[in-house]
N, C-alpha and C positions, 0 to 999 in steps of 0.2 A: 148820474142819475134823471132820469124823469118823472113827473109828477109832482105833485103834493106828499113831502115824507111825513110818515105816518107819527101818530101823535104817541109819546110812551107809553107803556102798559106794563105786565107784568108778564105778559106773552116777551115782549120784548126784552125785557130784563131777563126772562130764560135764554131765549137766543143768545144773547150776550153772554150769557154764561160758556155756553157750549162753543161762540166763536172762539175767545179770546184763552179758554182753557189751555191752550199748549203753549203759551206766553206767559201768564201769571201764575203765582203763587195763592193756594188758599194758605193765607197767614195765621196765627194762631190765634188763639182767643186765652187768654193766659189769666188763671184767677187772680186777682189782687188782695191777698189777706191784709192788707194795710188798708188797702182805700175801703174795702167791706168793715174794717174797723172803725174808720171813719166815718160813713154813712151808715151804717146800721143795716145791711142789707149784703146780699151774696157779690161782690162786684167783680166785674173783667175786662180787661182790657183788650179791643180788637188791634191788635199790634200789625197795622199797616204802614207801619214805618218799618216794617221787615219783607215789604214786599220789592220785587225787583225794581231799582233805582232807589227807593227810600221811601216811596209813598206810593198813595192809591191811585194814581197818575195811570198808568198805563193801561189799566184798565179801560180806562176812559178812551185814550187814544188806542189802542189796538181794535177797539169794537169800532170808531169811529173809519177808522183805516179800512179795516177789514169789510166794512159795509158799503164802501165806495166800489165807482166801478175803477177797472183797470185803467181804463183810458182816463181817467179824470186823478185817479193817484200817480200818473205818468206826466200830468201836467204839473204836480209837485202842492205841496198843502204849503199854509201860511198862519202863524197862528200869534197871539200877542200874551205875554204871561208875566207874572214877577216872579217866576223862575221855576217853581214845581210843574205845572205844567209843561212849561219847556221843555225840561228833562223829559217827562215821560213819553211827549211827542217825538221828541230828538232819539228816543231807544227805540220805540216803534217804529219810527219812519229807516231809521237804520235797519233796522232786522227785517223791513221788508222793503226796503230797497228803492222808499220813497224819498222825493230830493224834500227838504223844507227847508224854510226861511221860517225866522224867528225874530219878534219885534219886543224891545225887553227896555225897560225902564233903565237908564243911568243907575238907579240907588239897587240893582238886583244885588242878593248876596253874591260874593266872590266864590263860593265854594259852587253855589249853583252854577252862577257864568262858567266854572273851570270844567265841571261835569260836561254842559251842555256844548260848549266848544270841541271836548274832545271827541263827541259824537260826529263832528267834523259838518254840521247842518251851518248856513249862511245865519248874522246875528245883524242886528240892528237897534239903535239905541236911541231912546228919546227921551224926555223931560221927567215923564209920568207915565202910570200906567195907564191911564186914559189917551196920553197922544199917543204911547205904542200902539193899543187897541184900534185909533181912528187909522194910522197910516197903515197895522198888515191890513184891515178891511179895504181900504183903498187898493192897497198892493194887490191884495188878492182879484179885486173887480178889475183892473186894469190888465192885469196878467191871466185872467180865466183861471186862478188857480181857487183851490179849497181854503176858506177860513172854518180854523179849528176851532169852536170855540171851548175855553174852559167850562163852559154851564149850561148857556143857551141854547142846545140841540139835544133831538130824541136820541141819538145813538149814543149820547154823552151821557145822557140823564141814566139812559138803559146799562150802560157801563159801570158806572156809580152804584147800581140798583144789587150790582152781585156780591157785594160787600155785605148788603142786609141778608141775601141767600144765603150766604154763610153762616153767620150770625146765627139763625135761627136752627140752621144746620148740625150747629156746635153746642145750642144755647135753646130747645126745643120751647122751656119755662120762660125764656126772656118777659120782663114784660116793661122796661124801659132803656130804651138808646139812647147816647146822647152825643150828638156831631156838631163840629165847627162848620161854619157856614158863612162863604161868600159871595158866590153868587147862587148857591142852592142847589147845584146839579147833583151833590151826592147826597144831601140828604133830600131831595123830590126821588131820584133813585131809588131812595131807602127806604122813602116811605111807600112808592110804589109795592116792593117786596114784603113790608111790613102787614101793610092790609091784605094781602092773600094768604102769608105764611102765620103771620102770631097774630090778628085782627086785635086782640085785645091789650096787644103792645102798646106802650106809649114812646112818641118820638121827641124829644127837646134838641134845641138848637142850640148853637153859640154866637156870641160874635163880641170882636172888640167894644169897647165904650168908645171908643175915637172913630169907630165905622160900623153904627149902627142901622145899615140902611133896610135890611130886610126887616129888620125888627122894629121898625117903624113903622113900614108899608102894613106889614103884618098888623099892627095895633091899629091903623084909620084902614086898614080894607083896601087900599087902592095905594099907588107908587105917591109919593109926596117929594118934595124936595127935604134932603137930609145933608147937614151939615157934618161932614166928616174929617178927619186929621191923620194925618200919616202916624200909623201904629207899628210895633215890635213884629205883630203878626201880620207880615204881607201877604200871606197867603187868603186869608181873611177879608181882604180889603176891596172888594171888588166895587165898583162904581154900576151899580146893576141895571140892564138896557130896562128900557120902562115895558115893553113888550115880551120882556122873557117868560120863555114856559116854563121856568120855573115856580116862578110867582103863584098861579091858582092853582099849581100842586101843593106848594108848601101852605095854603092857605087848606087845602083840604084835610093835610095830612098831619101839619106839626100842632102838638098841644101846646107847646112852652117856647118861648125865646127866652134866653138869659145872658146878662153881658157883662163880661169880666175885666179889669183892669189890666194896666201893664206890669202891675205889681203882682198879680192874683198870676199870669203867665209864667214871668218870671220863677215864683216859688212853685207853681207847678212843677216848671222844665226843673229845678233842683230836688223838688219831692220825686218824680220818673229816675233819677238818676241814682237818688239816695237808696230808695225801697226795690227797683225795678231794674238798675244799673242801665237804663235806659237813655242815649241821646236823643232828646226829642226837640226839633225846631217849635218856636212858638204856637206857627195854627196847630200843629197836633198835640198843644199841650195846654190849648184850650178847652177839651171836654172835662179833661180833669181836675183846671183850676177853678170852673162851673160848679161840680159835684162838692168840691173843697170848699167853697166859697156857700153852697147851698145844699146841704144835704138831703136830697129828696127822702120825702114819707110815704109808707105804705106801699114800698115796693120788697119785690122779694130778690129780683136778678138784675141786675143795672150793667149794662156796657158802655161803657167810654172809646169811642172810637180812634186811635192813635193816627192820624193820619199822615205822619210824615216827619222824617230825621235828617232831612237836606239843611243843612248849615255848615258856615267855617266856622273852626276852632278859634279865631278869634272872637267872632262875633258871639258865640255860643259862651265862650269864658268870660266877655264883656258884660253879657245878659244877668249871669249868674253871681258875676262881685256886683253888680250894681245894687246901692241900699233899696231897702223895700221899708216903708213904714210898718212900725209894729200894727200887728191888726190877729183878730182870732179868723182862723180859716175854718171853723166851725167842725169842732170835735177838740179829743184830746190827744 
């Protein structure tokens, strides 16, 4: 495709909705009486964990590939991923017949890796997520292939915004949506949807305490160095590019950022299993962790976006069996 790519907009979200409709599910918005009781508002779970491949990621991968010329697709696509983005792109690539290569950290969840390899894509391994990203970009440049970012791309942002469209269609009275944040692509897209369809609704982001990159950037009003540590929510651990399209969009749309600990996330995973019989990966449980830790006041209809469920049985059981310090998670 030639020329400067368009900026993400509500119109691009609408176009994405039509483009990807044959390939994705309109996922359920499940009422949660247990969470409603805990936070004192009507609470709902947007179950993107029930999306094809078990996360919201195919929305962004299908929209990106379908927005790209046939000639570019034929040359192949490249991405780096902690796992979830890789699964979504592998699925979309196989479905559309597009050659794909994925650059992954050696620490990738075993279950995510198994699923990725099942799609037959070529995989490369590196010591960290950041090393994998740099290698993927270099490979794409050298071979004139398309690098598919997990967040820093207008088509990717628009694909994520389709989650927000579905929420407002199913719950026109929504007044708070809480979303986990890595690079900010999903949150940015949802901001575009909510601004037009539910302008009075508030949008909150959630990050791990160990990886608060965008939280700190928003506090300071600009990209700043942020110390990070590996954490269990690998999908929320992005080292964000300083020129990312997402940062100005988050400045425009996000009303509040919340931080959660690993113990909060593990407790939320256990809570989702107990109350909703949902197996959810750490990144997907983060919004519920934030609501349990920080019950919001003054809202009527609150939605937590459960972004994914891709986690190995061994890791899931280990996380749930890890001891947590005693604390009050906000409610009885």
